N, C-alpha and C positions, 0 to 999 in steps of 0.2 A: 639971582643966583640963590640956590637953595642954602639954607642954613645947615649947620652941623646937626641940629636936631632932626631936621627933615631928612637929611642924608642917612642919619642913623635909623630913623623910622623906616625909610625906604629899604635899607639893608636888612632890618629885622623882618619887614614884610616879604622881601625876596627870599630870605632864609626860611620864613614860615611857609611860603608858597612852595619852596623846594622840599621842605620836610613833609608837607601835605602830599606833594606829588610822589615823593619817595615812599611814604606810608601807603598811598593808594597803589603804587606799583608793587610794593612788597605784599600787600593784601591780595592783589590780583594774582601774583605768582603763587602765593600760598594756596589760594583757592583753586587755581588750575592744577597744581601738583596734588592737592587733596582729591580733586575730582578724578584725575588720572589714576591715582592710587586706588580709589574706590572702584573705578572701572576695571582696573587690573585684578583687583580682588574678586570682583563679580565674575570676570572672565575665568579666573582660576577655579572658582567654585563651579561654574558652568562646565568647564572642561572635565572636572572630576565627576560631575553628574553624568556627562556624556559617556565617559569611560565606563562608569558603573553600569549604565544602561546598555552599552555595547557588550559588556561581559555577560550580563543577564540574557540579552537577546541571543548571543552566540551559544550560550549554554542551552537555551530553550530550543534553538534550531537544531543543535546536535541531538538533544533528547527526542525531538520530533522525528528527525531522520532515523534515529535508532529504532524508534517505535514503528515507523513505516517499514523499515527493513525487516524487523521481526514479524510484523503482520504479513508482509509479502512472502517471507520464507515459510511461515505457518500455512498460509493459503496455498502456496506452491506445493508444500508437502501434502496437504489435503487433496489437491487436484491430482498430484502424481499418484497418491494412494488410490484414489477413485479411478484414475485412468488405468492403473495396474489391475484393479478389480475388473474394470470393463474389458481390458485386453484378455484377462484370464477367462472371463465369461465368454468372450468371443471365441477363444481357443477351445473352451469346453463345448461351446455351441457347435463349432466346426467338427469336433470329435463326435459329439452326439449325432450330428447330421450324417457323418460317415458311418457310425454304428447303426443308425436308423436305416440308411440305404442298404447296408449289408444285411440287416435283419429282414427288410422288405424283399431284398433279392433272394434271401434264403427261403422266405415264406413263399414267394412266387415260384421258385425252383421246386420246392417240395410239392406245391399244388400241381405243377406241370408234370413232374416226374416223381410220383410217390414211390417210396421204397417199400418193398413188401416186408411185412412183419414189424414195421416201425410206426406206431400210432402218432398222429399229429405231425407237427413240423419238426424235422430233425434239427437238434441243437437249439431249439427255440426256448424250451422250458428249462429253467434252472441254469442256463449258461450265464456266466458272469457278464454283466453289462448289457445283456440282451433281454428286452421285455418278453414275457411269455405269451402275450396275446395282443391282438390289435387294440383292444381297450386299454391295456397297460401302456402300450406304445403311445396311443393318443393322450393318455393322462400324463405320461412323462413329457411329451412334447408341449402340452398345454401348460404344465408347471414350469418348464424351462422358458417358454415364451412369456409367461406372466412375470417370472423373475427378471428376464431381460428387459421387459418394458418398464417394470418398477425401478430397476437400477438405472435405466436410461433417463427416466423422469426425474429421479433423485439427483442424478448427475447434472441434468440440465438446470434444475433449481439451484444447485450449489454453484454452477458456473455463473448463473445470473446474479448471484450474491457476491461471488469472489472476483469475477473478471473486472468489474468497475474499480475494485480496490487495487488490482494489479496494473490497470491502465492498458490492458491488451485486449485483443479480440480472440475469441476461442476458435480453434481450428476445428471445423466440422468434420466428424468422422465420415469417411467415404462409404463404408459398408454397413452403416447402422440405419435401420428404418424402424420408426416407432409407430405402432398401429394404434 
């Protein structure tokens, strides 16, 4: 049978073992809670960083979209302006063609049916918008043709620059031929 001293030492040993176990358990719990608190702090900092990055990215996307819209509007304005010039040039060309045909018809009629006492072609010299001679008519036609070709070439160059920025394909004019 164990003596009182042995029982007392056994009790102290059990108490010491229980205190060591309690200390280890407490140390483990404190370590776990510290690790979780650190992880939570890191997560909170990471969430703040992600939010700041998202705000910057959204602002940059909005700025880029605004710049693209402004560029597209500017390019559209340039294209519309050039298209208006081209349409005006076509209308002027059609008017010129009509006046040239009228002048040629007047010249041909005057050659077929000359009027007595009227030298040259009636109504040809000095009439507004009607060239006075075949040379003037040819020069006016050549100048108009050169201007049309120059404008068409410039318009094509501008379209090749602007169309990729707009993301569309140009509509080919049906009645324009470049020589």
